[in-house]
C-alpha positions in Angstrom: 7.8 -34.6 -17.6 6.6 -37.1 -14.8 3.1 -38.7 -16.0 1.4 -39.8 -12.9 -0.1 -43.3 -13.7 -3.5 -41.5 -11.7 -3.7 -39.7 -15.2 -2.5 -41.6 -17.3 -5.6 -44.4 -16.5 -8.0 -41.5 -17.0 -6.6 -41.1 -20.4 -7.2 -44.5 -21.3 -10.4 -45.2 -20.2 -11.4 -41.9 -22.1 -9.9 -43.5 -25.5 -12.0 -46.3 -24.9 -15.1 -45.1 -24.6 -14.4 -42.0 -26.9 -13.2 -44.1 -29.9 -14.8 -47.4 -31.7 -11.8 -49.1 -32.5 -9.9 -51.8 -30.3 -6.2 -50.7 -29.2 -3.8 -53.5 -27.9 -2.7 -52.9 -24.5 0.2 -51.5 -25.7 -1.0 -49.0 -28.1 -3.5 -47.8 -25.5 -0.7 -47.2 -23.1 1.5 -45.4 -26.1 -1.7 -43.2 -27.0 -2.7 -42.4 -23.3 0.9 -41.3 -22.7 1.3 -39.2 -25.9 -1.9 -37.8 -25.4 -1.6 -36.6 -21.5 1.9 -35.4 -22.6 1.5 -33.2 -25.7 -2.5 -33.1 -25.8 -5.2 -34.6 -28.1 -4.4 -33.3 -32.0 -0.7 -32.4 -31.4 1.2 -33.6 -34.2 4.3 -35.2 -33.8 7.4 -36.2 -35.0 9.1 -39.8 -35.5 11.6 -38.8 -33.1 9.4 -37.1 -30.4 6.6 -40.8 -30.8 10.4 -42.4 -30.2 11.3 -40.9 -27.5 7.6 -41.5 -25.9 7.5 -45.2 -26.7 11.2 -45.1 -25.2 9.9 -43.3 -21.5 7.1 -46.1 -21.4 9.1 -48.7 -21.8 7.7 -49.2 -25.4 9.8 -50.5 -28.6 9.2 -47.6 -31.5 5.4 -47.9 -32.5 5.8 -49.1 -36.1 2.1 -49.7 -36.3 1.8 -46.2 -36.4 3.1 -46.1 -40.2 1.8 -50.0 -41.1 -0.6 -49.8 -44.2 -4.1 -50.1 -42.0 -3.2 -46.9 -40.0 -4.3 -46.7 -36.1 -8.1 -45.6 -36.3 -8.5 -42.2 -35.8 -4.6 -41.2 -36.1 -3.7 -39.6 -39.2 0.0 -39.0 -41.6 0.8 -35.3 -41.9 3.6 -35.1 -43.7 7.1 -37.5 -43.8 7.6 -38.6 -40.3 5.2 -36.7 -38.8 1.3 -37.9 -37.5 -1.5 -36.3 -35.3 -2.9 -37.6 -32.8 -6.8 -38.4 -31.9 -8.7 -35.3 -31.0 -11.8 -36.6 -29.7 -13.1 -33.4 -28.2 -12.4 -31.9 -31.8 -9.8 -29.5 -31.1 -6.2 -29.4 -32.5 -3.2 -29.4 -30.4 -4.6 -29.0 -27.0 -2.7 -28.2 -24.0 -1.9 -30.3 -21.0 -4.2 -28.3 -18.7 -7.1 -29.2 -20.9 -6.4 -32.9 -21.6 -6.0 -33.7 -18.0 -9.1 -31.4 -17.2 -11.0 -33.6 -19.7 -9.8 -36.8 -18.4 -10.3 -36.3 -14.6 -13.9 -37.1 -13.6 -16.0 -33.7 -12.2 -15.6 -33.4 -8.3 -18.9 -34.3 -6.6 -20.4 -30.7 -5.0 -23.3 -31.6 -2.7 -24.4 -28.0 -2.2 -23.6 -24.6 -4.7 -23.3 -22.6 -1.5 -21.3 -25.1 0.3 -18.0 -22.7 1.7 -14.7 -24.1 2.4 -11.0 -22.6 2.6 -8.4 -21.9 0.2 -5.2 -21.6 1.8 -3.7 -18.6 -0.6 -0.2 -18.8 1.1 0.2 -22.2 -1.4 0.1 -19.9 -4.1 2.9 -18.0 -3.6 6.3 -19.2 -4.1 8.5 -17.4 -2.1 11.2 -15.9 -4.7 8.5 -14.0 -6.3 7.6 -11.9 -3.6 11.4 -11.0 -2.9 12.2 -8.0 -5.2 14.2 -7.7 -7.6 17.7 -5.3 -7.0 17.3 -2.5 -9.0 20.8 -1.5 -10.0 19.5 2.3 -11.0 18.7 2.3 -6.7 20.8 5.4 -5.4 20.2 4.2 -1.5 19.7 7.9 0.6 17.6 9.1 3.6 17.1 7.0 6.1 17.0 4.1 3.9 20.1 2.7 6.8 17.6 3.4 9.5 14.8 1.2 7.1 17.7 -1.4 6.4 18.4 -1.8 10.8 14.7 -2.1 11.4 14.0 -5.0 8.9 17.4 -6.9 9.3 16.3 -7.0 13.3 13.7 -9.2 12.3 11.2 -7.5 14.9 7.4 -6.5 14.7 8.4 -2.7 14.8 6.0 -1.0 12.2 7.5 2.3 10.4 5.5 4.9 9.3 6.7 7.1 6.0 5.9 10.2 5.2 7.1 12.9 2.8 6.5 14.9 -0.1 5.5 12.8 -3.3 8.6 11.1 -5.5 11.0 11.6 -3.1 10.9 7.3 -3.1 9.0 6.7 0.1 7.5 2.9 -1.6 10.9 2.2 -4.4 13.3 2.3 -0.8 11.2 -0.3 1.5 10.6 -2.1 -2.1 15.0 -2.5 -2.5 15.1 -2.6 1.2 13.7 -5.8 1.0 15.0 -6.8 -2.0 18.7 -5.5 -0.3 17.7 -8.3 2.5 16.1 -10.4 0.3 12.6 -10.5 2.4 9.2 -11.1 1.1 7.6 -8.2 0.4 4.4 -7.3 -0.1 2.4 -4.2 -0.8 -1.0 -2.5 -0.6 -2.2 0.1 -2.3 -4.9 2.0 0.2 -7.7 3.7 -0.8 -11.2 5.3 1.1 -12.6 2.4 -0.6 -10.2 -0.6 0.9 -11.8 -2.3 4.0 -11.8 -5.2 6.6 -12.7 -7.9 3.5 -10.1 -5.9 1.3 -7.3 -6.9 3.3 -7.8 -10.0 6.2 -10.0 -11.7 4.0 -13.2 -12.2 1.9 -15.7 -14.8 0.6 -15.5 -15.7 -3.0 -17.7 -17.4 -5.3 -15.8 -20.1 -7.1 -17.2 -22.7 -9.8 -20.1 -22.4 -8.3 -18.7 -22.8 -4.2 -17.9 -20.0 -1.8 -14.1 -20.4 -0.7 -12.3 -18.3 1.1 -9.5 -16.3 0.1 -6.8 -15.0 2.8 -6.3 -11.0 2.5 -2.9 -9.7 2.4 -2.3 -9.0 5.8 -3.2 -12.6 6.7 -1.1 -13.8 4.1 2.1 -11.4 5.3 2.0 -12.5 9.0 1.8 -16.2 8.4 4.2 -16.0 5.8 6.7 -13.5 8.1 6.9 -11.4 5.2 7.3 -7.2 5.1 3.6 -5.5 4.7 3.7 -2.0 3.1 0.6 -0.3 3.3 1.3 2.6 0.3 -0.8 5.7 0.8 -2.7 5.1 4.6 -3.3 8.6 4.4 -6.4 7.9 2.0 -7.6 4.7 4.2 -10.8 5.5 6.2 -11.7 4.3 9.7 -11.8 0.9 8.2 -8.4 0.5 8.8 -8.5 0.5 12.1 -9.5 -3.5 12.1 -6.0 -3.2 11.8 -5.2 -2.4 15.6 -4.4 -5.6 17.1 -2.4 -6.5 13.8 0.2 -3.3 14.5 0.6 -3.9 18.4 1.7 -7.2 17.1 -0.7 -9.6 18.2 -2.5 -12.1 16.3 -6.6 -11.5 14.4 -8.8 -13.3 15.0 -10.7 -13.8 11.6 -14.5 -14.1 13.0 -15.8 -15.1 9.7 -13.9 -18.1 9.6 -13.9 -18.5 13.1 -10.1 -18.5 12.5 -6.5 -17.4 14.9 -3.8 -16.0 13.2 -0.7 -15.0 14.1 2.3 -13.7 13.1 5.3 -14.9 12.1 8.3 -14.0 13.0 10.0 -11.4 10.7 6.4 -10.1 9.6 6.2 -6.5 10.0 4.4 -3.2 8.6 5.6 -0.6 6.7 3.5 2.5 5.9 4.0 5.7 3.3 1.9 9.0 3.5 2.5 12.3 1.7 1.1 13.3 5.4 1.7 13.2 8.9 -1.9 11.5 9.2 -3.7 15.1 9.7 -4.5 15.5 6.0 -3.6 18.1 4.3 -3.0 22.1 4.8 -2.3 23.1 1.5 -4.6 21.0 -0.1 -2.1 19.5 -3.1 -2.9 16.1 -1.6 -6.5 15.4 -2.4 -8.3 12.4 -0.7 -6.1 11.9 2.1 -7.9 11.4 5.7 -7.1 12.8 9.3 -6.1 9.0 10.5 -7.4 7.7 14.3 -4.4 9.1 16.7 -4.7 5.5 18.3 -4.4 4.5 14.8 -1.2 6.4 14.2 0.2 6.1 17.6 0.6 2.0 17.0 3.5 3.0 15.0 6.8 3.5 17.2 8.7 6.0 14.6 8.4 7.8 11.7 10.8 8.7 8.7 10.7 11.5 7.5 11.7 11.4 3.6 13.1 13.9 2.0 14.4 14.8 -1.4 18.2 13.5 -1.9 21.2 15.4 -1.6 22.1 17.4 -4.7 25.2 15.2 -4.8 23.0 11.9 -4.9 20.7 12.9 -7.0 23.3 13.6 -9.6 23.9 10.0 -9.1 20.9 9.2 -9.9 19.9 11.1 -12.7 23.0 9.9 -13.9 22.2 6.3 -13.6 19.3 6.9 -14.9 20.3 8.4 -18.4 23.9 5.6 -18.8 21.1 3.0 -18.4 19.3 5.1 -21.8 22.5 5.3 -23.5 22.2 9.6 -23.4 25.1 9.8 -21.2 25.0 13.4 -20.7 26.5 14.6 -16.7 25.6 18.4 -17.5 22.6 18.1 -18.0 22.1 16.1 -15.0 23.8 18.8 -12.9 21.8 21.5 -14.7 18.5 19.3 -14.2 19.4 19.1 -10.2 20.2 22.3 -9.8 16.9 23.8 -11.3 14.8 21.1 -9.3 16.6 22.2 -5.7 16.4 26.2 -6.9 12.4 25.4 -7.1 12.1 23.8 -4.0 13.9 26.3 -2.1 11.3 28.7 -3.6 8.9 25.9 -2.6 9.4 25.9 0.6 10.0 29.6 1.1 6.4 29.5 0.0 7.3 31.8 -3.4 5.7 29.0 -5.4 3.0 26.1 -5.2 4.1 23.3 -7.1 7.4 21.6 -6.8 9.8 19.5 -8.8 10.4 15.9 -7.8 12.7 13.8 -7.9 10.7 11.1 -9.6 9.8 14.2 -12.5 13.4 13.9 -13.2 13.7 10.0 -14.1 10.7 11.6 -16.3 12.5 14.5 -18.2 15.8 11.9 -18.4 13.7 9.1 -20.2 11.9 12.1 -21.9 15.7 13.1 -22.9 16.0 9.3 -24.6 13.1 9.5 -26.6 13.4 13.1 -28.0 17.0 14.1 -27.5 16.4 17.6 -27.0 16.8 19.5 -23.4 13.8 21.5 -23.3 11.9 20.1 -25.2 11.9 17.1 -22.9 11.8 19.4 -19.9 8.4 20.8 -21.1 7.1 17.5 -22.0 6.9 17.1 -18.8 6.6 19.7 -17.3 2.6 20.6 -18.9 1.5 19.1 -16.1 1.5 22.4 -14.7 -1.0 25.4 -15.6 0.6 27.8 -17.8 2.1 30.5 -15.3 3.7 28.1 -13.4 5.0 25.9 -16.3 6.4 29.0 -17.9 8.3 29.8 -15.2 9.8 26.5 -14.3 11.1 26.6 -18.4 12.5 30.2 -18.0 14.1 29.3 -15.0 15.6 26.1 -16.9 17.0 28.2 -19.8 18.4 30.8 -17.4 20.3 27.9 -15.1 21.4 26.3 -18.5 22.5 29.0 -20.4 25.2 29.6 -17.4 23.7 32.4 -15.1 24.3 31.8 -12.2 20.6 31.8 -9.6 21.9 32.8 -6.5 24.6 35.9 -7.8 22.3 37.3 -10.8 18.8 37.2 -7.9 16.9 35.0 -5.8 15.0 31.8 -7.8 11.7 33.7 -5.7 12.2 37.2 -8.2 13.1 35.2 -11.2 9.8 33.4 -11.1 7.3 36.3 -9.3 9.1 38.4 -12.4 8.0 35.5 -15.1 4.5 36.1 -13.7 4.7 39.8 -13.4 5.1 39.7 -17.4 3.0 37.0 -18.5 -0.3 39.2 -16.5 0.9 42.3 -17.8 
């Protein structure tokens, strides 16, 4: 760490102010360098002391071990010494020391308004998602890649059942393209302040903080509005942004224009018309003008059987419990349930995400039926029993399509439960 002259000067002034001892120029130079670098009260070995002296153009400070010692410096053990601790602490961090040595800023008023450039808080590398080796491209992944790689402003609306991988797909597209990715989870409480920016009280000062939308605009990042159909009409503040235009932050009288590459992706379980079957509670009917700002809608469904088997096998392999037979039976079981669900025979469905949950449970419990049972316990008793019964037949080698329809099997189980 290279020490700034300013920090060292503060350190020296601090030592002279707090200590009754009088030090020579070389002694003061060594102490200030050591304290700023390692903190007050830190214990240093002889080798470290030698390094500090060399870094500051000094000879080894033999006065440190002299018979008279040096004021507050104490010998801990053979070859180790403790630095002064003017504040009474031991081993203070570098940040603590510098903060203590730096004169406090002058605050004219507790309500002073200032701005804080939040974009400087980010390391671009930290905003680029990491590639997940378990990710298997499917559905509209290649289409999303084309949209984002064009770096054109072209908002995308992704809709589909829960657990189909909408958010995951967008994140991994950004990982593949090395694009900065900012995700905002939308709720009914999300408003303009949450999205565009707001004032915050920090250390007695009223400070403006840019919201995630503004940060994404200025950085040319991909903005993900996750679960957009949970939003209220307060998201209408995004209208000009969804048109690819700038936005005026009226609270601070500032115009923000998007940087090239900025784009918006929104995910939803509905198409913005509310949930007709009531499965996605609290989803709202979005304003038609708002929805019209998304030029394309990608319907994200469950992966094809072969792709889903690949996903499950990858997860099982990564967990050290490879079992291709189990993976195949899980996918066949899930697809049989989905077919019945889409035909209107049942009210619940097994998503790809739940197959991943079952795979993780299998790695823990080592038992197929127990792993499945633990992961379908969230359903009502009749549905859970029907799902487990169906899997037991599939895993027993029964050909579901040749014996009876999935719906008949499920209805038969329901009838037995009622009886």
